[in-house]
C-alpha positions as a LaTeX table, in Angstrom:
\begin{tabular}{lrrr}
\hline
Residue & $x$ (\AA) & $y$ (\AA) & $z$ (\AA) \\
\hline
Met1 & $-59.41$ & $-37.37$ & $-102.54$ \\
His2 & $-58.17$ & $-40.19$ & $-100.32$ \\
Asp3 & $-59.99$ & $-41.50$ & $-96.85$ \\
Leu4 & $-57.71$ & $-41.65$ & $-93.94$ \\
Thr5 & $-59.74$ & $-44.47$ & $-91.94$ \\
His6 & $-56.06$ & $-45.54$ & $-90.45$ \\
Arg7 & $-53.50$ & $-43.11$ & $-89.46$ \\
Pro8 & $-49.92$ & $-43.68$ & $-90.91$ \\
Thr9 & $-47.65$ & $-45.31$ & $-89.08$ \\
Ala10 & $-45.11$ & $-43.51$ & $-87.04$ \\
Leu11 & $-42.04$ & $-45.54$ & $-89.53$ \\
Ala12 & $-43.75$ & $-44.83$ & $-92.06$ \\
Val13 & $-43.97$ & $-40.90$ & $-91.90$ \\
Leu14 & $-40.66$ & $-40.62$ & $-90.36$ \\
Pro15 & $-37.70$ & $-40.57$ & $-92.81$ \\
Arg16 & $-35.51$ & $-43.21$ & $-93.66$ \\
Thr17 & $-32.45$ & $-42.19$ & $-92.39$ \\
Val18 & $-33.76$ & $-42.01$ & $-88.81$ \\
Ala19 & $-35.05$ & $-45.46$ & $-89.51$ \\
Glu20 & $-31.64$ & $-46.81$ & $-90.05$ \\
Pro21 & $-29.50$ & $-47.89$ & $-87.60$ \\
Ser22 & $-27.00$ & $-45.11$ & $-86.69$ \\
Tyr23 & $-23.32$ & $-45.68$ & $-87.27$ \\
Ala24 & $-22.53$ & $-47.73$ & $-84.00$ \\
Ala25 & $-25.03$ & $-50.26$ & $-84.48$ \\
Gln26 & $-23.81$ & $-50.34$ & $-87.86$ \\
Ile27 & $-19.93$ & $-50.52$ & $-86.38$ \\
Leu28 & $-21.85$ & $-53.38$ & $-83.29$ \\
Thr29 & $-23.09$ & $-55.51$ & $-86.11$ \\
Thr30 & $-20.07$ & $-55.25$ & $-88.49$ \\
Ile31 & $-17.96$ & $-56.80$ & $-85.62$ \\
Ala32 & $-19.95$ & $-59.56$ & $-84.73$ \\
Trp33 & $-19.84$ & $-60.30$ & $-88.05$ \\
Val34 & $-16.49$ & $-60.44$ & $-88.18$ \\
Leu35 & $-16.10$ & $-62.36$ & $-85.58$ \\
Gly36 & $-18.13$ & $-64.60$ & $-86.54$ \\
Leu37 & $-15.63$ & $-65.76$ & $-89.30$ \\
Thr38 & $-14.14$ & $-67.16$ & $-86.64$ \\
Pro39 & $-17.57$ & $-68.51$ & $-84.85$ \\
Thr40 & $-15.30$ & $-71.29$ & $-82.41$ \\
Ala41 & $-11.85$ & $-69.31$ & $-81.39$ \\
Gln42 & $-11.14$ & $-67.58$ & $-77.74$ \\
Leu43 & $-12.43$ & $-64.32$ & $-77.50$ \\
Thr44 & $-9.18$ & $-61.62$ & $-77.20$ \\
Glu45 & $-8.61$ & $-58.29$ & $-76.73$ \\
Ala46 & $-6.43$ & $-58.13$ & $-79.90$ \\
Ala47 & $-8.58$ & $-59.93$ & $-81.93$ \\
Leu48 & $-12.07$ & $-57.59$ & $-80.54$ \\
Glu49 & $-9.60$ & $-54.54$ & $-81.84$ \\
Asp50 & $-9.12$ & $-56.40$ & $-84.83$ \\
Ala51 & $-12.77$ & $-56.77$ & $-85.34$ \\
Leu52 & $-13.12$ & $-52.75$ & $-84.30$ \\
Arg53 & $-10.57$ & $-51.30$ & $-86.82$ \\
Thr54 & $-12.18$ & $-53.23$ & $-89.90$ \\
Ala55 & $-15.78$ & $-52.52$ & $-89.22$ \\
Ala56 & $-14.83$ & $-49.29$ & $-88.16$ \\
Ala57 & $-12.53$ & $-48.94$ & $-91.63$ \\
Gly58 & $-16.14$ & $-49.83$ & $-93.66$ \\
Ile59 & $-19.16$ & $-48.05$ & $-92.07$ \\
Val60 & $-17.25$ & $-44.66$ & $-90.92$ \\
Gly61 & $-13.56$ & $-44.29$ & $-93.28$ \\
His62 & $-15.50$ & $-42.90$ & $-95.50$ \\
Leu63 & $-16.86$ & $-39.92$ & $-93.39$ \\
Pro64 & $-15.74$ & $-36.82$ & $-91.86$ \\
Ala65 & $-12.56$ & $-37.74$ & $-88.60$ \\
Val66 & $-15.09$ & $-36.13$ & $-85.80$ \\
Val67 & $-18.15$ & $-37.85$ & $-87.67$ \\
Ala68 & $-16.38$ & $-40.83$ & $-87.95$ \\
Glu69 & $-14.39$ & $-40.89$ & $-84.50$ \\
Ser70 & $-18.00$ & $-39.98$ & $-82.28$ \\
Ala71 & $-19.46$ & $-43.16$ & $-83.94$ \\
Thr72 & $-16.47$ & $-45.43$ & $-83.75$ \\
Leu73 & $-16.11$ & $-43.76$ & $-79.70$ \\
Arg74 & $-19.79$ & $-44.62$ & $-78.72$ \\
Ala75 & $-19.62$ & $-48.44$ & $-80.39$ \\
Arg76 & $-16.55$ & $-48.88$ & $-78.05$ \\
Ala77 & $-18.39$ & $-48.09$ & $-75.13$ \\
His78 & $-20.58$ & $-51.31$ & $-75.96$ \\
Leu79 & $-17.93$ & $-53.52$ & $-75.95$ \\
Thr80 & $-17.15$ & $-55.01$ & $-72.74$ \\
Pro81 & $-14.13$ & $-56.78$ & $-72.00$ \\
Leu82 & $-15.42$ & $-60.93$ & $-71.41$ \\
Thr83 & $-13.18$ & $-63.93$ & $-70.80$ \\
Asp84 & $-14.36$ & $-67.47$ & $-71.28$ \\
Ile85 & $-16.12$ & $-66.52$ & $-74.18$ \\
Thr86 & $-15.92$ & $-67.50$ & $-78.01$ \\
His87 & $-16.39$ & $-65.40$ & $-80.93$ \\
Ala88 & $-19.95$ & $-66.34$ & $-81.98$ \\
Glu89 & $-20.57$ & $-66.12$ & $-77.90$ \\
Tyr90 & $-19.86$ & $-63.09$ & $-77.87$ \\
Ala91 & $-21.01$ & $-61.98$ & $-81.82$ \\
Leu92 & $-25.11$ & $-63.24$ & $-80.55$ \\
Arg93 & $-24.07$ & $-60.08$ & $-77.58$ \\
Leu94 & $-22.71$ & $-56.99$ & $-79.62$ \\
Arg95 & $-26.34$ & $-57.74$ & $-82.22$ \\
Ala96 & $-28.64$ & $-58.13$ & $-79.65$ \\
Thr97 & $-26.50$ & $-54.89$ & $-78.46$ \\
Ala98 & $-26.44$ & $-53.11$ & $-81.77$ \\
Lys99 & $-30.20$ & $-53.44$ & $-81.88$ \\
Glu100 & $-31.05$ & $-51.21$ & $-78.69$ \\
Thr101 & $-28.25$ & $-48.62$ & $-79.99$ \\
Arg102 & $-28.98$ & $-45.64$ & $-81.50$ \\
\hline
\end{tabular}
């Protein structure tokens, strides 16, 4: 019989999918990666929209439309329009937001 003197941690008993980031968080992380390809460029709405489309296609493009749309809308809600900021600075903010997004 096993000696259970130490209880397993909560994450150890949760299904793997619960511990993984949500699709919205994955989209935000991918947007940050796309923007990081041109780190010194100034952020524009067009660049942010292109990065969102690219990220959504890669992360949820293969999923049913309702799931993909829901995840994309959740990710879009975290995209704050900022001016006078580089892609690299915005990417840092997105990575921090993605960590908090479930």
